[in-house]
N, C-alpha and C positions, 0 to 999 in steps of 0.2 A: 369497597371503593378505593381504599388506600392502595391496594395492590395494583389496581389499574392505573392510578395516577403515577405511581412509582415506575411501573413498566413503561408508560408513555413518556415519562420524564427521561428514562434511560434511553429509549429509542430516539428521542429528540437530541439528547446529548451525543449519541453515536452519529446522528446525521450532521450535527455541528462539527464534530471531530473529523468526520470524513471531508467536509468542506475545508476545514482548517488545514488538514493534511494535504489536500489537493492544492490549495493556495501556496502553502509553505513549500511543498514539493516542486511546484512550478517555479517558485522564486529560487530555490536551491539549484534546480536544474538549469535555470538561466545563468546563474553565477558560475556554475561548473562549466557550462558551454562557453561562456565568455573567456574563462581562464584557459580552457583547452584550445580554443581558437587562437588565442595569443601564442600558446606554445606551438601550435601547428604552424603558424606564420613564421615564427622564429626557426623552427626546424626546417621548414621549406626554404627559407632564405639561406640557411647554412648549406642545404643540399644543392642549391643553385649557385652558390658562391664560387667564383673563379680563384679566390684566395685560399681555398682549401683543397687538399689533395683528393684525388678521385676516390680512394678508399674511404676517406672521411665523409665525402659527399654521399657515398652509397649508404654509409651508416646513418647519416642524417635523413636520407630519403626513407630508409626503413623506419626510423623513429617517427617521421611525419606520417607514414602510412599507419603505424600503430596508433598514433594520436587520433587519426581519422576514424579508426575502428572504435576507439573509446568514445569519440564524439557521437558516432552513429548509435552506439549502445546507450549512451546517456539520453540522446534525443528520442530514442524509440522506447525505452523502458524505464529506467531508474527504478526506485523502490516503490513508487506509487501503486503499481498493480498489486504488489504483495501486501502492502498496508491496506489497500481497499479490500483485497480478498480476505484478510484477517478480520477487518471490521464487518464485512458481509457475513462471515462465519459467526462472529459474535452476535450479530443481529439475528441470524438464524437460530442460534442457541437460545437467545432470549425469547424469540417467538415460540420455539419448542417448549421452553419452560412455561410460558403463558398457557399454551394449549394443555400441557400436563396439569397445570394448576386448575384449569377449568374442569378437566376430566376428573381430577381429584375431588373437587367440590361436588360434582354430579354424583360420583361414587359414594361420597360421604352422605349425601342426601338420601340415596337409595338405601344405604346401610342403616341410616337412622330410622327408616320406616319399619324395620324389623323383617324385611323380605328375605334377607340373607342370614338370619340368625340360625345357628346350628344348635340342636338339642344335645345335652350332655350324655 
């Protein structure tokens, strides 16, 4: 019984960790997006400024485009998927370990009956 309660406790903790990562990741993503949007606005303003030479405006336009790509990347991905994939894999390994533990108990029970004893 102790093994089952420990396994379920581990599974519950993984679930809580997944939720915490999701919340923290969303918060971090929001902060990153806010900062990137500010940078984008500044770069875009420089690209449109008449007080800057054409070559500099082109450079700032390229910078703004690059920031937009980063924003898109952060908005669509971030590390949440990888973290969740890692936690899912951990959960799968724990489930696999549980199944093997149950199979081991079944095999030990069969071995204990003398059915698989070999003669010398």
